[in-house]
C-alpha positions as CSV (number, residue, x, y, z in Angstrom):
1,M,177.5,96.8,137.2
2,K,174.6,94.8,138.9
3,T,172.0,97.0,137.2
4,K,173.5,96.2,133.7
5,T,173.5,92.5,134.4
6,L,170.0,92.5,135.6
7,L,168.8,94.5,132.5
8,V,170.6,92.1,130.2
9,I,169.0,89.1,132.0
10,L,165.5,90.7,131.8
11,G,166.0,91.5,128.2
12,V,167.0,87.8,127.4
13,V,164.0,86.5,129.4
14,F,161.7,89.0,127.5
15,V,162.9,87.9,124.1
16,C,162.6,84.1,125.1
17,L,158.9,84.8,126.2
18,I,158.1,86.5,122.9
19,V,159.7,83.7,120.9
20,G,157.9,81.1,122.9
21,L,154.5,83.0,122.6
22,A,154.9,83.3,118.9
23,T,155.8,79.6,118.6
24,W,152.7,78.7,120.6
25,L,150.4,80.9,118.7
26,A,151.8,79.5,115.3
27,T,151.1,75.9,116.4
28,C,147.7,76.5,118.2
29,P,145.0,75.2,116.0
30,P,141.8,77.3,115.7
31,K,138.5,76.1,117.5
32,F,137.2,74.6,114.3
33,S,139.5,73.8,111.3
34,L,139.0,72.0,108.1
35,E,142.5,70.8,108.4
36,N,142.5,67.0,108.9
37,I,138.7,67.0,108.7
38,D,138.7,63.6,107.1
39,A,140.8,62.1,109.8
40,K,138.5,63.6,112.4
41,I,135.4,62.4,110.7
42,A,136.9,58.9,110.3
43,R,137.6,58.8,114.1
44,L,134.0,59.6,114.7
45,N,132.3,57.5,112.2
46,K,131.2,54.6,114.3
47,P,127.8,53.8,115.8
48,E,128.7,54.2,119.5
49,T,130.0,57.8,119.1
50,T,128.4,60.2,121.6
51,V,127.8,63.9,121.2
52,N,130.5,64.6,123.9
53,E,133.1,62.8,121.7
54,V,132.1,64.8,118.6
55,I,132.3,68.1,120.6
56,H,135.7,66.9,122.0
57,V,137.1,66.3,118.5
58,L,135.4,69.1,116.5
59,G,135.0,71.8,119.2
60,E,131.8,73.4,120.1
61,P,129.1,73.7,117.4
62,T,127.8,77.1,116.3
63,G,124.2,75.8,116.6
64,Y,121.8,72.9,116.5
65,F,118.9,71.8,114.3
66,W,116.0,69.6,115.4
67,G,112.4,68.8,114.6
68,N,110.6,66.8,111.9
69,D,109.9,67.1,108.1
70,A,107.0,69.5,108.7
71,H,108.7,71.8,111.2
72,V,112.6,72.3,111.6
73,Q,113.8,74.4,114.6
74,Q,117.2,75.8,115.2
75,G,119.1,77.4,117.9
76,K,122.5,78.1,119.5
77,H,121.5,75.7,122.3
78,L,119.3,72.6,122.7
79,P,116.2,72.9,124.7
80,D,116.3,71.7,128.3
81,D,114.5,68.5,127.3
82,P,116.5,67.6,124.1
83,P,114.9,65.8,121.3
84,E,116.0,62.2,120.5
85,F,117.7,63.2,117.2
86,Y,119.3,66.5,116.3
87,V,122.1,67.9,114.1
88,L,125.2,69.8,115.3
89,R,126.0,72.8,113.0
90,Y,129.6,73.8,112.3
91,P,131.0,76.7,110.2
92,K,131.6,75.9,106.6
93,A,129.9,72.5,107.0
């Protein structure tokens, strides 16, 4: 009797965990999404916005561009001594 009760309880717990995981995965946004991109850009469209704020709102960029009109460089990371101006690259952007 105790074994059957324990198995029923374990079964219910397992089903609840599966349903909870499925719900969490369905509502968990991807790292970068075009969904609500206008609202995100509006939030960042102010002169005092920092790079850290951009990364917090949009996620990690896929790369960076920097340089001048004559020579543009790109990479997955900024150099140790980052330039004054650079561009963060995002997918589908």
